[in-house]
C-alpha positions in Angstrom: 166.7 274.2 -81.4 167.4 277.7 -81.3 163.6 278.6 -81.2 163.0 275.9 -78.6 165.5 277.2 -76.4 163.9 280.9 -77.1 160.5 279.3 -76.1 162.0 277.6 -73.0 163.7 280.8 -71.8 160.4 282.9 -72.2 158.5 280.2 -70.5 161.2 280.4 -67.8 161.3 284.1 -67.6 157.4 284.2 -67.1 157.2 281.5 -64.2 160.0 283.3 -62.6 158.0 287.0 -62.8 155.0 285.2 -61.6 156.9 283.4 -58.6 158.4 287.0 -58.1 154.7 288.4 -58.2 153.6 286.0 -55.4 156.6 286.3 -53.3 156.2 290.1 -53.3 153.0 289.8 -51.8 153.8 286.9 -49.5 156.7 289.5 -48.2 154.2 292.4 -47.7 151.5 290.1 -45.6 154.7 288.5 -43.4 156.1 292.3 -43.0 152.7 293.4 -41.6 152.6 290.6 -39.3 156.3 290.7 -38.0 155.7 294.5 -37.2 153.0 293.5 -35.0 154.6 290.2 -33.4 158.0 291.9 -32.6 157.1 294.8 -30.3 155.1 292.0 -28.3 158.2 290.0 -28.1 160.2 292.7 -26.4 161.6 294.1 -30.0 160.0 297.5 -29.7 160.5 299.6 -33.0 162.3 296.9 -34.6 162.0 296.6 -38.6 161.5 293.7 -40.5 161.8 293.6 -44.5 162.0 290.7 -47.0 164.7 291.2 -49.8 164.0 289.4 -53.0 167.9 289.8 -54.4 168.2 289.3 -57.9 170.3 286.2 -59.1 172.5 286.4 -62.1 170.6 284.0 -64.2 167.5 281.8 -63.2 168.0 278.7 -61.2 165.8 276.1 -58.8 164.9 279.2 -56.3 163.6 281.5 -59.4 164.7 284.7 -60.5 166.0 285.7 -57.4 167.0 284.6 -53.7 165.0 285.5 -50.6 166.6 287.2 -47.7 165.3 288.5 -44.6 166.6 291.9 -42.6 165.8 293.0 -39.2 166.8 296.1 -37.0 166.1 295.3 -33.8 165.8 299.1 -32.9 165.2 302.0 -34.9 168.7 303.6 -34.9 170.1 300.7 -36.8 169.6 299.9 -40.6 168.1 296.5 -41.1 170.8 293.6 -40.9 170.9 290.0 -42.0 169.8 287.7 -39.1 173.2 286.5 -38.3 173.8 289.6 -37.0 171.4 289.6 -34.2 171.8 288.5 -30.5 170.8 284.9 -29.3 167.8 286.4 -27.7 166.8 288.6 -30.7 167.3 285.9 -33.2 165.4 283.6 -30.8 162.3 285.8 -30.7 162.1 286.5 -34.5 162.8 283.1 -35.1 159.4 282.4 -32.6 157.7 285.2 -34.5 158.4 283.5 -37.9 157.2 280.5 -36.9 153.8 281.5 -35.7 153.2 283.4 -38.7 154.3 281.2 -41.1 153.2 277.9 -39.6 156.5 276.1 -39.6 156.3 272.5 -40.5 159.0 271.6 -38.6 157.9 268.9 -35.9 160.3 270.0 -33.3 161.4 273.6 -32.7 164.4 274.5 -30.0 164.6 277.8 -28.5 167.5 279.0 -26.4 168.0 282.6 -25.0 164.5 283.2 -26.2 163.9 284.8 -22.7 166.9 286.9 -22.4 166.3 290.6 -21.1 162.8 289.8 -21.1 160.4 290.4 -18.0 157.3 291.5 -17.0 154.2 291.4 -19.2 156.7 290.9 -22.1 157.5 287.7 -20.7 153.8 286.9 -20.3 153.3 287.5 -23.9 156.3 285.5 -24.9 155.0 282.1 -23.1 151.6 282.7 -24.4 153.1 282.6 -27.9 155.4 279.7 -27.1 152.4 277.9 -25.9 150.6 278.8 -28.8 153.5 277.6 -31.2 153.1 274.2 -29.1 149.7 273.3 -29.7 150.6 272.1 -33.1 154.3 270.8 -32.6 156.9 270.1 -30.1 158.6 273.1 -28.8 161.7 272.8 -26.3 162.9 276.0 -24.6 165.6 276.3 -22.4 164.4 279.3 -19.9 165.0 280.8 -16.8 161.8 282.7 -16.7 159.1 281.3 -14.2 156.3 282.7 -16.6 157.3 280.4 -19.5 158.2 277.7 -17.3 155.0 277.8 -15.7 153.0 277.2 -19.2 154.9 274.2 -20.1 153.3 270.7 -20.4 156.3 268.9 -19.3 158.9 270.9 -16.9 162.7 269.4 -16.6 165.3 270.9 -14.3 168.8 270.5 -16.0 171.7 271.1 -13.5 175.4 270.2 -13.3 176.5 267.2 -11.2 179.9 265.7 -10.7 179.2 263.0 -12.9 177.9 265.1 -16.0 174.7 267.1 -16.6 171.7 266.0 -15.0 168.3 266.4 -16.2 165.3 265.8 -13.7 161.5 265.6 -14.9 159.7 268.0 -12.3 155.8 267.2 -11.1 153.8 268.4 -8.4 155.5 269.9 -5.5 159.0 269.5 -6.9 157.5 271.7 -9.7 156.3 274.5 -7.5 159.5 274.5 -5.7 161.4 275.1 -8.8 159.1 277.6 -9.9 159.6 279.4 -6.5 163.3 279.2 -7.3 162.8 280.7 -10.6 160.8 283.8 -8.9 163.2 284.6 -6.0 166.5 282.3 -5.7 164.7 280.8 -2.5 162.0 278.7 -1.4 160.3 281.3 1.0 156.5 281.3 1.5 155.9 283.9 -0.6 157.5 282.7 -3.6 155.9 279.0 -3.1 152.6 280.4 -2.9 153.3 282.6 -6.1 154.4 279.5 -7.9 151.5 277.5 -6.6 149.4 280.4 -8.1 151.0 280.6 -11.3 150.8 277.1 -11.9 147.1 276.7 -11.0 146.4 279.7 -13.3 148.0 277.5 -16.1 146.2 274.5 -15.3 149.3 272.5 -14.6 148.5 271.3 -11.3 
């Protein structure tokens, strides 16, 4: 029995070490990818790390637990994901989903556009659309660039009877994009909204 236990222990250790080496290589590739993705999503200077934390004893996870650490700017040390703001966490999750090919059939993003504008908004929209090619992506957004690339557009508003969810299409969608652009339905905003939607093939 003692000989059998020793053999099993050695096998667990060998397989655990092999898993660790595979994880180290995967962590290297993922870190390289995140270094490229995060600045494009408005997190310039952000650092990403995969930490392999040894377990007291081998278990279903192997010899160590895997944890992600992110420093949203270069003046902060890498910290657990729960330390990020809502917008930062959403953009990190988007980058991870793109790089790892998440198998989740539906992915939901809220606050992913927080603090984002200009060219970064277009890069964010392009990545959301790319992710949506393989799975359902639901996004709560106030950015016209993001709303314009959606395959389906809903307006969510408060009403006396509760929350109202309205599907938008055609002219109603143009008007909503215009409202997101300028807060009003001016001719300039409507023309810009029409241009945005036509550029995305949405009209």
